[in-house]
PLY file of the C-alpha trace (Angstrom):
ply
format ascii 1.0
element vertex 80
property float x
property float y
property float z
element edge 79
property int vertex1
property int vertex2
end_header
-0.61 38.35 94.44
-0.28 38.07 90.85
-0.71 34.69 90.66
-4.05 35.07 92.22
-5.53 37.52 89.79
-7.22 36.31 87.18
-5.99 36.18 83.79
-7.61 37.91 80.71
-9.61 36.58 78.57
-8.77 34.65 75.78
-9.42 35.78 72.13
-12.27 33.39 70.52
-10.41 30.33 67.55
-10.30 31.80 64.60
-12.46 29.80 61.79
-10.71 29.98 58.56
-12.56 28.40 55.69
-11.27 26.48 52.74
-13.12 27.62 49.73
-12.94 27.49 45.80
-12.70 30.52 43.67
-15.64 32.06 42.58
-16.16 30.84 38.95
-15.50 34.09 36.49
-18.45 34.20 33.29
-18.12 32.18 30.78
-18.62 35.21 27.68
-18.95 34.59 24.29
-17.24 36.87 21.64
-19.58 39.20 19.53
-20.68 37.84 16.17
-22.07 39.31 12.70
-20.44 37.01 10.11
-21.29 38.68 6.37
-19.31 35.83 5.17
-19.16 31.96 5.09
-15.57 32.55 6.16
-16.71 35.32 8.66
-19.19 32.54 9.86
-16.23 29.86 10.49
-13.54 32.37 12.34
-17.01 33.07 14.49
-17.41 29.19 15.02
-13.98 28.88 16.39
-14.11 31.45 18.53
-16.67 30.72 20.05
-15.26 26.78 20.24
-12.72 28.51 21.64
-14.94 30.24 24.59
-16.47 27.51 25.49
-13.54 25.13 26.18
-12.26 28.61 28.38
-15.75 28.12 30.35
-15.48 24.14 30.75
-11.96 24.28 31.74
-13.48 26.50 34.76
-16.48 24.89 35.51
-13.98 21.19 35.38
-11.65 23.01 38.08
-13.59 24.25 40.43
-15.61 20.08 40.50
-12.56 19.46 41.56
-11.87 22.02 44.18
-15.32 20.99 45.84
-14.39 17.28 45.19
-11.35 18.01 47.27
-12.90 19.58 49.19
-15.11 17.59 50.14
-12.90 14.29 49.83
-10.66 16.80 52.64
-13.61 16.77 55.18
-14.63 13.38 55.07
-11.44 11.86 55.62
-11.40 14.12 58.32
-8.81 16.26 57.34
-8.31 19.90 56.05
-6.41 19.35 52.34
-5.19 23.34 50.69
-5.09 24.26 47.19
-2.22 24.07 45.38
0 1
1 2
2 3
3 4
4 5
5 6
6 7
7 8
8 9
9 10
10 11
11 12
12 13
13 14
14 15
15 16
16 17
17 18
18 19
19 20
20 21
21 22
22 23
23 24
24 25
25 26
26 27
27 28
28 29
29 30
30 31
31 32
32 33
33 34
34 35
35 36
36 37
37 38
38 39
39 40
40 41
41 42
42 43
43 44
44 45
45 46
46 47
47 48
48 49
49 50
50 51
51 52
52 53
53 54
54 55
55 56
56 57
57 58
58 59
59 60
60 61
61 62
62 63
63 64
64 65
65 66
66 67
67 68
68 69
69 70
70 71
71 72
72 73
73 74
74 75
75 76
76 77
77 78
78 79
């Protein structure tokens, strides 16, 4: 009888981890100012690079907080 035979074992459940993306390394532009105008331009470029880096860090922190809050409330949250 086929109803009495043993069925093959079920595969193990797959664990899916929701993770935050790894941040890209922050990079500052190379500098070799010759005069005050170049120095001012370099400062502007460096400040923009730091702002981009800070935005990446802030995004990573927000993602980690969303995942932490999801675990504390017993439910998984996905990233947008």
